[in-house]
C-alpha positions as CSV (number, residue, x, y, z in Angstrom):
1,M,-1.0,20.6,17.6
2,L,-0.1,17.8,15.2
3,D,2.0,15.0,16.3
4,P,5.4,15.4,14.1
5,S,6.3,11.7,14.9
6,P,6.0,9.2,12.2
7,A,3.2,6.5,12.1
8,P,3.6,3.8,14.5
9,R,5.1,0.5,13.0
10,P,4.2,-3.0,14.3
11,P,7.1,-4.2,16.6
12,G,9.7,-6.6,15.4
13,E,10.2,-7.2,11.8
14,D,9.9,-4.4,9.3
15,T,6.4,-4.6,7.9
16,A,7.4,-4.1,4.1
17,A,10.0,-6.8,4.5
18,L,7.5,-9.3,6.0
19,V,4.8,-8.3,3.3
20,A,7.4,-8.6,0.4
21,R,8.2,-12.4,1.6
22,L,4.4,-13.1,1.9
23,V,3.7,-11.7,-1.5
24,D,6.6,-13.5,-3.0
25,E,5.4,-16.8,-1.5
26,V,1.7,-16.1,-2.9
27,S,3.1,-15.3,-6.3
28,R,5.2,-18.4,-6.4
29,R,1.9,-20.5,-5.5
30,F,0.1,-19.0,-8.4
31,T,2.9,-19.7,-11.0
32,P,3.8,-23.2,-10.3
33,E,6.8,-24.5,-12.1
34,S,6.2,-26.9,-15.0
35,V,5.8,-30.6,-13.9
36,R,7.9,-32.0,-16.8
37,P,11.2,-30.2,-17.6
38,P,11.4,-29.1,-21.2
39,A,13.3,-31.3,-23.6
40,R,15.2,-28.8,-25.7
41,P,16.8,-25.5,-24.5
42,A,14.6,-23.5,-26.9
43,D,11.4,-25.1,-25.0
44,Q,13.3,-24.1,-21.6
45,A,13.5,-20.4,-22.7
46,H,10.0,-20.2,-23.6
47,E,8.8,-21.8,-20.3
48,S,11.1,-19.5,-18.4
49,R,9.6,-16.4,-20.2
50,R,5.9,-17.9,-19.8
51,H,6.7,-18.4,-16.0
52,A,8.2,-14.9,-15.6
53,L,5.4,-13.3,-17.4
54,L,2.7,-15.1,-15.4
55,R,4.3,-14.0,-12.2
56,L,4.6,-10.4,-13.2
57,R,0.8,-10.5,-14.0
58,V,0.2,-12.0,-10.5
59,L,2.3,-9.3,-8.7
60,S,0.7,-6.6,-10.9
61,D,-2.7,-7.9,-9.7
62,V,-1.4,-8.1,-6.0
63,K,-0.1,-4.3,-6.3
64,R,-3.6,-3.3,-7.6
65,A,-5.2,-4.9,-4.7
66,V,-3.0,-3.3,-2.2
67,R,-3.6,0.2,-3.6
68,H,-7.4,-0.4,-3.3
69,L,-7.0,-1.4,0.3
70,E,-4.5,1.7,0.8
71,D,-7.3,3.9,-0.6
72,Q,-9.9,2.4,1.7
73,A,-7.6,2.9,4.6
74,A,-7.1,6.5,3.6
75,H,-10.6,7.3,3.5
76,A,-11.2,5.4,7.0
77,A,-8.4,7.5,8.5
78,A,-10.1,10.8,7.0
79,E,-13.5,9.8,8.2
80,S,-11.8,9.4,11.7
81,G,-10.5,12.8,11.5
82,A,-7.0,12.4,10.2
83,G,-5.7,15.1,8.0
84,Y,-3.4,15.3,4.9
85,P,-0.3,15.7,7.3
86,E,-1.0,12.7,9.4
87,I,-2.1,10.6,6.3
88,G,1.1,11.5,4.4
89,R,3.1,10.5,7.3
90,A,1.4,7.2,7.6
91,V,2.5,6.3,4.1
92,S,6.0,8.1,4.0
93,M,4.9,11.0,1.8
94,S,4.5,14.7,2.5
95,R,1.2,16.3,3.0
96,Q,1.1,17.6,-0.6
97,G,2.0,14.0,-1.9
98,A,-1.1,12.7,0.2
99,R,-3.4,15.5,-1.1
100,R,-2.2,14.7,-4.8
101,R,-2.8,10.9,-4.2
102,W,-6.2,11.4,-2.6
103,P,-7.5,14.7,-3.9
104,G,-10.7,15.7,-2.1
105,L,-10.2,13.1,0.5
106,I,-10.4,16.0,3.2
107,S,-13.0,18.7,2.8
108,S,-12.9,22.0,4.6
109,N,-16.2,21.0,6.4
110,T,-14.7,17.7,7.8
111,N,-14.3,17.6,11.7
112,H,-10.5,17.3,12.4
113,P,-9.8,17.3,16.0
114,S,-6.3,18.6,15.5
115,H,-7.6,21.6,13.4
116,R,-10.5,22.8,15.6
117,P,-10.2,26.2,16.9
118,P,-9.9,26.9,20.6
119,H,-13.1,26.5,22.5
120,R,-14.1,30.0,24.1
121,S,-16.3,30.5,27.2
122,T,-18.5,33.3,27.4
């Protein structure tokens, strides 16, 4: 029988909040402020726009890297016997959502301990 409880969360601070703070710090380090203040307001607007776009690009790269790591973890979970319901719960989505996100991740011949028929003695 599948465990209906959500995936365990680390104790203490919410993981998403902690990661958001860390990613914010990393993106700020990759997009340092200009050393010299712009002389004119037009230059300041240009610098602000350039800085915001650079930070957006860094955050997009972070999102792509996290998505790749998430894909690797989903594959590892499936290889360890997890099914779509468990994988979906781990990422706060339905079984159908997990199946759409990772089609073909779970094959019908994959060994899933929670889906095994009962053992019969003869």
